N, C-alpha and C positions, 0 to 999 in steps of 0.2 A: 504494500500500500504506500510505502514511502517513495518508491520510484514513480508511482502514478501521481502523487502529489507534487513531486519535484518536476515531473514532465509538464503537468498542468501549469505550475507557476512559471516555468520556462516559456511555454507557449503564450501565456497571458502577457508576460514581459515583452516578448517580441511583438505581440499585437499592439501593446501600448506604444512602443517605439515607432512602429510603422504608421499607426494611426496619427500620432502626434506629428510625424514628419510630413505625412500627406496633408494634414490640416494646415501646417505652417507653409508648405509650398503652394497650397491653393490660395493663400493670402498674398503671396508674392512680395516683391520689394525687399525690405530689410528682414523680413521674416523667413526668407529662404534658408533651408538647412544646408550647411556646408559639410565638407568631408570631416572637419574637426569635430563636428557634433556626433559623428558615428563612432568615434574612437572609444569612449567609455563603455558603450554597450558591446562593442567588438572585443575589448579587453576582458570584460567580465565573462563573456561567452568563452573566450580562450581559457580563462580561469576555471570555468565550469567543466570543460572537457578535460583539462589537465588534472583536475582534482578527482574526477570520476575514474580516470584511467591510472591513477597513482597506485603503485604496488605497496600496499600498507604493510606487508610482511617484511619489507626491507628496513623498516624503522628500527627493528631490533635484530638485524641479521648479523651473523658471525662471518668473519672473513673466510674461514675454512669451508663454508658451505658453497662458495663460488670458486670456480676454476678460472684459469687464464690470467693469474696475477692481479686480480682485483683486490684492492685493499680499501679499508674504511668505507664499506658499503653503507653502513648505518649513518655515518656522518654525511655522506653525499646525499642520501635519501632525505635526511633532515634539512640539508641546505636547499634541495630542490623543493621540498614542501614549503619551506619558508618563502622562497621566491614566488611560488604559486600563490600563496596567501597574500603576499605583497602586491601582486598583479591585481588580485580581486579588490583589496582595500584601495589601491591607487585608482582603480577604475571608478569606485564609488565616490572617492574624494574628487576625482576629475569631473564627474557628472554634477556634483554639487557646485564646484567652482564654475563650470560652464553655465549652469543655471543662474548663479548669482552675478557673474561678471558679464555674461553675454546676453542672456535672455531677459534680465530684469532691468535693463537700462533703456533709455529713450522711450519710444512708443512701441516697443516690440510686444508681441503677444507671448505671454509667458507659458502658454499651454504646452509647447514642445519641451521646454526646459523641465517642467514638472513631470511630463510623461517619460522623458529620458531618465530622470532621477528615479522615478518609480520602477522603470524597467531594469535599471542597473541594480537596484536594491533587491528586487524580486529574483533576479538571476543569482545574485550573491547568496540569498537565503536558500534558493533551491539546490545549490551545490552542497 
């Protein structure tokens, strides 16, 4: 049931992002969505797939279990997990920064900024 809930949250998040960008692009002018606006959702989606495919048994692995001269398997796994989590947190922070610095100034419609932030947080939670 957990995978079903995660999948539904992931789908709802991408629906929010696409709906918000379609709405903003239909308004035109300064409300047009740029490439920069897609980076937080793309980053947190990358985090989602990296975290889902992470080999959890390597966090407490012993070096003698692996052949080929591999050493410090557990240390490398912990560093990779830390990097993955930082990608997720950085994407959430980036979505908040884009909303506050790009979409809440002048006469812009803030709807896309809110949808982008909601989508990023939903994908982070679903992972």
